[in-house]
Backbone as a ProteinNet text record, in pm:
[ID]
protein_1_A
[PRIMARY]
XXXXXXXXXXXXXXXXXXXXXXXXXXXXXXXXXXXXXXXXXXXXXXXXXXXXXXXXXXXXXXXXXXXXXXXXXXXXXXXXXXXXXXXXXXXXXXXXXXXXXXXXXXXXXXXXXXXXXXXXXXXXXXXXXXXXXXXXXXXXXXXXXXXXXXXXXXXXXXXXXXXXXXXXXXXXXXXXXXXXXX
[TERTIARY]
19445.1	19303	19253.1	19174.2	19122.9	18982.4	18958.5	18824	18763.6	18636.1	18563.8	18465.8	18454.5	18362.5	18248	18128.1	18010.3	17987.9	17950.3	17925.4	17806.9	17819.5	17710.9	17597.2	17475.5	17358.5	17361.7	17405.7	17419.4	17555.4	17611.5	17738.7	17718.4	17826.3	17819.6	17790.9	17705.9	17679.4	17806.6	17829.6	17953	17976.6	17868.6	17889.8	17925.3	17915.8	17947.4	18086.3	18156.6	18290.8	18387.9	18481.7	18581.4	18666.3	18695.6	18768.9	18893.7	18997.4	19124.2	19104.7	19172.1	19156.8	19187.6	19283.6	19315.2	19199.7	19133.9	19019.2	18903.2	18882.2	18775	18804	18930.2	18968	18951.3	18987.8	18971.6	18824.2	18738.8	18595.8	18538.4	18568.1	18510.6	18567.2	18691.3	18749.1	18678.4	18650.3	18579.3	18435.9	18371.5	18235.6	18235.6	18332.5	18340.5	18371	18462.7	18498.1	18376.4	18304.9	18189.9	18072.8	18060.5	17956.4	17983	18109	18145	18118	18152.7	18129.7	17980.9	17901.8	17756.8	17701.2	17740.6	17693.2	17741.9	17864	17918.5	17829.7	17774.5	17691.3	17542.4	17510	17370.4	17288.5	17354.1	17283.6	17289.6	17196.1	17203.3	17333	17385.3	17507.8	17494.7	17374.7	17354.7	17379.4	17351.6	17379.4	17528.8	17608.7	17753.6	17802	17742.9	17781.7	17753.4	17636.3	17599.1	17694.7	17717.4	17808.4	17948.7	17996.2	18129.8	18144.3	18041.8	18046.4	18051	17967.3	17967.2	18097.6	18153.4	18280.6	18390.9	18385.2	18487.4	18470.3	18349.2	18318.7	18356.3	18422.7	18455.8	18332.2	18237.5	18116.9	17995.4	17896.4	17771.3	17705.9	17633.8	17569.9	17419.2	17343.8	17198.2	17161.7	17036.5	16987.2	17011.7	16987.5	17006.4	17152.7	17243.3	17387.3	17429.1	17383	17420.2	17367	17240.8	17180.5	17253.1	17288.7	17359.7	17498.4	17571.4	17708.3	17712.5	17614.9	17615.1	17529.9	17457	17366.5	17265	17203.2	17094.5	16976.3	16856.9	16736.1	16733.6	16659.8	16646.5	16571.4	16480.2	16410.2	16506.5	16599.2	16699.8	16790.5	16826.9	16911.8	16838.2	16711.9	16633.4	16619.7	16588.2	16576.1	16709.5	16817	16949	16987.4	16959.2	16992.4	16912.5	16785.4	16704.2	16767.3	16809.2	16869.5	17004.9	17084	17215	17199.7	17095.1	17067.7	17031	16948.7	16909.7	17031.8	17127.5	17251.7	17340.3	17315.3	17403.5	17523.8	17519.1	17632.7	17637.1	17522.4	17518.1	17432	17455.1	17372.8	17319.2	17199.1	17132.6	17162.1	17196.8	17224.5	17134.2	17076.3	16996.5	17065	17087.3	17150.3	17054.8	17069.4	16989.2	17022	16920	16940.3	16952.3	16965.4	16972.5	16838.4	16776.6	16641.8	16634.5	16726.4	16723.1	16827.4	16793.3	16888.5	17008.8	17119.2	17242.1	17287.8	17363.4	17405.1	17556.2	17607.6	17750.9	17770.7	17882.6	17914.8	17970.9	17936.1	18002.3	18120.3	18233	18356.8	18400	18321.4	18359.3	18309.2	18400.7	18364.5	18273.2	18294.8	18213.3	18065.5	18035.2	17895.9	17834.7	17912.3	17862.4	17833.3	17925.7	17908.4	17792.8	17786.3	17678.3	17543	17534.1	17410	17371.1	17469.5	17442.5	17391.1	17453.8	17408.6	17265.3	17236.5	17104.1	16997	17025.7	16925.1	16913.1	17020.7	17016.6	17046.1	17158.8	17202.8	17110.2	17077.8	16995.6	16853.8	16786.9	16653.8	16659	16763.6	16775.8	16796.2	16876.5	16899.2	16767.8	16689	16560.7	16467.9	16468.9	16385.1	16426.3	16555.5	16600.8	16584.3	16587.5	16564.7	16427.1	16328.5	16193.2	16183.7	16252.8	16251.1	16320.2	16427.9	16496.9	16403.3	16331.4	16236.5	16128.7	16077.9	15975.4	16030.1	16152.7	16213.8	16235.3	16279.5	16300.8	16168.6	16062.8	15931.1	15882.4	15902.7	15859.3	15934.3	16061.8	16140.5	16117.4	16062.7	16037.7	15917.4	15826.2	15707.1	15747.5	15691.6	15721.1	15649.3	15728.3	15673.8	15739.1	15663.5	15723.1	15782.8	15739.1	15791.6	15927.4	15964.5	16090.5	16205.6	16310.1	16429.1	16487.8	16503.6	16553	16694.6	16780.3	16916.2	16915	16831.8	16817.9	16765.4	16660	16598.9	16700.1	16781.8	16882.8	16985.3	17037	17136	17077	16954.9	16890.3	16868.1	16820.7	16800	16931.5	17037.1	17169	17215.4	17202.9	17249.3	17164.1	17034.9	16949.7	16981.7	17019.9	17063.5	17189	17282.6	17404.6	17369.3	17279.3	17239	17171.2	17089.2	17025.6	17131.6	17235.1	17346	17416.6	17438.4	17500	17413.4	17281.4	17191.1	17203.5	17208.8	17222.5	17352.9	17460.5	17589.6	17582.6	17524.1	17512.4	17424.5	17316.1	17227.7	17301.6	17398.3	17478.6	17584	17650.7	17763.7	17725	17619.2	17585.1	17550.6	17468.2	17443	17569.8	17658.5	17785.3	17867.7	17873.8	17947.1	17888.8	17756.6	17693.9	17732.2	17731.8	17768.4	17915.2	18002.2	18144.2	18164.6	18088.3	18103	18029.7	17961.2	17895.7	17755.2	17698.2	17560	17462.6	17338.3	17237.5	17171.9
13693.1	13707.8	13725.9	13825.9	13858	13801.6	13738.6	13686.1	13759.8	13778.9	13841.8	13741	13742	13651.4	13734	13696.5	13767	13729.3	13826.1	13792.2	13696.9	13601.9	13505.7	13572.9	13530	13585.8	13552.6	13432.7	13389.6	13325.5	13329.7	13259.1	13109.6	13043.9	12900.4	12828.5	12727.3	12644.6	12567.9	12540.7	12471.4	12341.2	12269.6	12142.5	12159.1	12280.6	12299.7	12359.4	12388.7	12443.2	12334.7	12366.6	12264.8	12234.1	12105.4	12067.5	11990.1	12014.5	11944.9	11800.3	11703.3	11563.1	11539.9	11611.4	11594.3	11643.1	11751.3	11802.4	11704	11646	11546.9	11423	11379.5	11262	11291.1	11412.8	11455.4	11447.3	11504.9	11506.4	11364.5	11285.1	11149.8	11064.6	11087.2	11015.3	11046.8	11175.1	11213	11160.6	11165.4	11112.7	10964.5	10888.4	10744.5	10718.6	10795.4	10777.8	10799.6	10910.5	10939.9	10846.7	10794.4	10694.7	10568.5	10525.6	10407.8	10431	10549.5	10580.6	10585.7	10640.3	10645.6	10505.1	10416	10277.9	10208.8	10237.8	10179.3	10210.6	10332.5	10375.1	10355.2	10273.7	10238	10342.1	10434.6	10535.9	10500.6	10552.6	10527.9	10583.6	10514	10554.6	10697.1	10731.4	10864.1	10976.3	10954	11057.4	11088	10983.3	11001.3	11065.9	11027.6	11087.5	11237.7	11274.1	11416.4	11491.3	11436.6	11504	11512.9	11404.6	11404.4	11510.3	11524.5	11627.1	11766.7	11791.4	11922.6	11947.1	11843.5	11853.8	11894.2	11840	11867.9	12005.4	12057	12179.5	12306.1	12396.2	12525.7	12612.9	12595.5	12677.6	12595.2	12658.6	12587.1	12541.8	12430.9	12375	12364.8	12376.9	12361.5	12214	12184.8	12048	12001.7	12089.8	12055.1	12024.7	12109.2	12086.8	11950.7	11921.3	11795.8	11676.5	11684.2	11574.9	11548	11654.3	11638.5	11578.9	11632.6	11586.3	11440.9	11400.6	11264	11168.2	11225	11145.9	11069	11140.7	11084.8	11180.7	11130.1	11210.5	11326.3	11430.7	11545	11505.6	11407.7	11358	11294.5	11213.2	11151.3	11256.8	11356.4	11464.5	11540.5	11573.5	11649.1	11571.7	11444	11360.7	11352.1	11332	11324.7	11454.7	11566.6	11695.9	11721.1	11681.1	11697.9	11621.4	11497.2	11417.1	11474.3	11515.8	11574.1	11704.5	11781.4	11902.2	11863.7	11759.1	11714.2	11668	11604.4	11561.9	11681.6	11796.9	11912.3	11907.3	11820.4	11802.1	11904.2	11958.6	12060.4	12176.7	12290.4	12407.8	12459.9	12511.8	12570.5	12719.3	12770.6	12913.2	12971.3	13084.4	13158.4	13292	13329.1	13457.2	13542	13672.2	13762.9	13739.9	13733.9	13716.8	13572.4	13480.2	13338.5	13276.6	13214.7	13162.9	13041.8	12951	12826.2	12827.9	12759.2	12746.2	12665.3	12693.7	12618.5	12561.4	12454.8	12383.8	12373.3	12379.5	12358.6	12264.5	12193.1	12098.6	12173.1	12125.8	12171.9	12077.8	12131.8	12054.1	12004.6	12034.1	11995.3	11854.5	11763	11625	11614.2	11698.6	11688.8	11712.5	11798.2	11821.8	11698.6	11629.2	11508.2	11399.7	11379.9	11275.4	11310.3	11434.4	11477.2	11460.5	11499.7	11483.9	11338.5	11253	11109.9	11052.7	11091.7	11043.6	11087.5	11215.2	11271.5	11209.1	11193.7	11149.8	10998.4	10926.1	10781.8	10699.2	10722.3	10632.3	10636.6	10754.9	10765.3	10712.4	10749	10689.3	10536.2	10483.8	10338.1	10273.6	10336.3	10284.9	10279.8	10386.2	10390.1	10279.8	10255.5	10150.7	10011.7	9985	9851.6	9829.9	9936.2	9921.4	9862.8	9909.4	9857.3	9710.7	9670.8	9530.3	9441.6	9490.8	9413.3	9394.2	9498.9	9487.9	9384	9383.2	9285.4	9142.5	9123.3	8990.3	8946.5	9038.7	9005.4	8968.3	9042	9012.4	8875.4	8843.4	8713.5	8599.5	8618.5	8513.7	8509.9	8617.7	8623	8540.2	8516.5	8436.8	8290.4	8228.9	8086.6	8002.3	7929	7840.1	7703.6	7603.3	7472	7407.2	7447.5	7387.7	7445.8	7557.6	7623.9	7560.1	7524	7463.9	7563.7	7523.6	7616.3	7667.4	7583.3	7627.2	7736.3	7716.3	7817.1	7947.2	7937.2	8057.5	8135.4	8062.4	8126.8	8200.7	8132.7	8193.5	8314.1	8298.8	8407.8	8529.6	8505.4	8618.2	8687.6	8609.5	8667.2	8754.8	8703.8	8780	8902.8	8891.6	9009.7	9113.2	9066.1	9158.2	9233.4	9161.7	9227.3	9330.7	9292.8	9385.6	9509.4	9490.1	9604.6	9693.9	9631.9	9708.5	9790.6	9731.2	9804.7	9925	9904.2	10015	10128	10091.8	10195.4	10272.3	10202	10268.4	10361	10310.9	10392.6	10515.1	10497.1	10610.5	10718.3	10677.3	10772.1	10837.1	10757.7	10807.4	10887.7	10847.8	10917.3	11065.4	11099.7	11243	11320.3	11257.3	11322.2	11345	11244.5	11257.5	11369.8	11379.9	11488.8	11624.4	11638.4	11767.6	11800.1	11700.1	11722.9	11767.9	11708.3	11741	11869.8	11930.1	12056.9	12042.4	11922.6	11903.2	11949	11970.3	12015.2	11898.3
1885.4	1882.2	2025.3	2044.2	2177.7	2193.3	2306.7	2331	2448.4	2438.7	2548.2	2604.3	2733.7	2799.8	2854.5	2815.9	2865.5	3010.2	3093.5	3233.2	3244	3335	3357	3430.4	3402.5	3469.5	3618.6	3650.1	3789.2	3805.5	3925.8	3944.6	3921.1	3881.6	3858.8	3990.1	3982.6	4100.6	4134.6	4262.5	4301	4225.9	4186.5	4119	3971.9	3918.2	3777	3755.4	3863.2	3850.3	3808.5	3719.2	3684.6	3808.4	3827.6	3947.8	3910.3	3984.4	3967.3	4012.4	3949.1	3991.1	4139.7	4194.8	4337.8	4424.3	4382.8	4457.8	4450.1	4333.9	4318.2	4402.4	4406	4485.7	4635.4	4676.2	4815.9	4854.7	4770.4	4798.9	4802.2	4701.5	4698.9	4812.2	4850.1	4962.6	5093	5117.7	5240.3	5238.8	5123.9	5112.4	5150.4	5100.2	5129.6	5277.6	5335.2	5476.7	5565.3	5543.1	5628.4	5600.5	5478.4	5449.1	5530.3	5536.2	5615.2	5764.6	5814	5955.4	5988.2	5896.8	5919.9	5934.5	5845.2	5852.8	5980.3	6021.4	6143.5	6263.4	6267.8	6379.5	6353.1	6251.5	6227.1	6153.9	6087.2	6010	5862.5	5783.2	5639.8	5580.4	5483.3	5414.5	5359.1	5311.3	5251.4	5352	5481.4	5581.2	5583.1	5581	5580.1	5451.2	5338.5	5211.3	5211.9	5259.9	5265.2	5356.4	5476.4	5568.9	5510.1	5449.7	5388.8	5281.2	5197.8	5092.8	5154.6	5254.1	5318.7	5394.4	5453.7	5524.6	5426.5	5305.4	5204	5139.6	5139.6	5065.6	5142.9	5074.2	5135.5	5148.6	5057.4	5054.2	5095.1	5156.8	5185.7	5053.9	5059.8	4941	4960.5	4850.8	4854.7	4842	4868.1	4851.2	4708.4	4613.2	4472	4441.6	4492.8	4471.6	4528.1	4647.8	4714.4	4634.7	4596.1	4520.1	4389.5	4318.5	4190.3	4212	4310.3	4333.9	4377.5	4459.4	4512.3	4429.1	4334.8	4250.5	4335	4430	4510	4502.1	4531.8	4517	4616.2	4578.1	4668.2	4794.7	4783.9	4902.5	5001.8	4949.9	5037.7	5098.9	5018.5	5069.3	5178.8	5153.5	5250.7	5382.2	5373.4	5493.4	5567.4	5494.4	5555.8	5623.9	5558.3	5617.6	5745.3	5745	5867.5	5984.3	5957.8	6065.2	6105.9	6008.6	6040	6118.7	6088.3	6168.1	6310.9	6325.8	6460.2	6539.2	6472.4	6537.9	6570.9	6508.4	6526.6	6434.7	6332.9	6243.1	6130.8	6092.8	5986.8	6031.8	5970	5995.4	5863	5870.2	5754.1	5753.5	5636.1	5622.1	5514.3	5544.1	5446.6	5426.2	5302.5	5273.3	5192	5205.4	5123.5	4977.4	4895.5	4752.8	4708.4	4801.7	4766.8	4802.3	4702.7	4718.9	4811.5	4795.8	4872.7	4983.8	5091.3	5201.8	5154.9	5214.5	5188.2	5321.5	5314.7	5434.7	5439.6	5562.1	5581.1	5698.7	5694.9	5801.8	5921.3	6038.6	6160.8	6179	6211.6	6212.1	6349.6	6453	6588.4	6618.8	6646.4	6674.6	6796.5	6895.8	7016.8	6986.6	6887.7	6851.6	6786.8	6704.9	6639.5	6742.7	6835.1	6935.8	7028.6	7070.8	7158.7	7089.6	6962.4	6887.6	6871.8	6845.6	6832.4	6964.2	7073.9	7204.6	7231.9	7205.8	7233.4	7144.3	7016.4	6920.3	6907.2	6931.5	6908.1	7031.9	7096.6	7204	7324.9	7374.8	7495.1	7470.8	7359.1	7334.6	7321.4	7258.7	7244.3	7380.5	7463.5	7598.4	7676.1	7667.6	7737.8	7688.8	7558.8	7500.8	7549.7	7551	7591.9	7742.1	7820.4	7964.9	7992.1	7919.2	7936.1	7900.2	7796.1	7754.7	7857.9	7918	8022.2	8142.1	8180.1	8293	8263.2	8140.1	8101.8	8111.2	8064	8070.2	8215.3	8298.4	8440.2	8506.5	8473.7	8532.3	8487.2	8360	8308.3	8376.4	8404.6	8470	8620.9	8674.4	8819	8859.6	8766	8796.5	8815.1	8912.6	8938.8	8833.8	8758.4	8655.1	8674.2	8716.3	8743.6	8618.2	8499.7	8376.5	8338.1	8399.2	8365.6	8442.4	8371.3	8433.5	8534.2	8661	8763.7	8734.9	8678.7	8645.2	8538	8437.6	8332.2	8391	8472.9	8530.3	8614.3	8694.7	8780	8692.9	8589.1	8499.2	8427	8377.2	8302.9	8392.9	8517.3	8609.5	8641.9	8662.5	8690.4	8573.3	8453.1	8335.4	8309.9	8331.1	8317.2	8424.4	8544.2	8649.9	8607.4	8543.9	8493.5	8387.1	8297.5	8191.7	8250.7	8352.4	8419.3	8483.5	8538.3	8596.2	8487.5	8370.2	8258.3	8221	8218.9	8186.1	8288.6	8416.3	8519.8	8501.3	8470.5	8448.3	8326.8	8219.6	8098.4	8123.1	8199.2	8230.3	8309.5	8388.8	8464.9	8375.3	8293.2	8215	8090.3	8020.4	7895.8	7916.7	8015	8036.5	8074.7	8150.3	8185.6	8058.8	7972.6	7846.8	7762.5	7755.5	7679.8	7735.4	7868.6	7929.8	7902.1	7912.8	7886.2	7742.4	7651.3	7509.8	7470.4	7565.1	7534.9	7484.2	7494.9	7450.3	7556	7513.9	7610.1	7677.7
[MASK]
++++++++++++++++++++++++++++++++++++++++++++++++++++++++++++++++++++++++++++++++++++++++++++++++++++++++++++++++++++++++++++++++++++++++++++++++++++++++++++++++++++++++++++++++++++++

């Protein structure tokens, strides 16, 4: 008996293709690995899940594809993709004939690290530098009620912390340049 298959009006979306169990395990494994790494660096787990899925995918995926595959809202996917784009971890692709943008992972580790430094580490460093200065100023004022031993130790430790900030301010921009970041 011969069967004929009618051509589909549109190609199947990547999430509707039948997948081999090994391919599904590969994808879910990468999603889990990158979710753990995202949390390690203080990012939402969903950022890592999105990146992991795109890292595993041979083809770029739309917001809808990502949301369905990961079972997370399109709002969460959209927010995650915006941050991942800011990090330089994903790129948006628009093709003729395709209505929605699709996203693919950038596979170069140096871009991820450089983006993380630019978007998270350097701004956080700048923020904490101001707080260290405020603490040093507060301890610099002569207060007879303040234990002199405590004040001496606190000033010494804040001086060390300020030194760490100066070192980091010198090293982080160098690291970004080495990694190819702007």
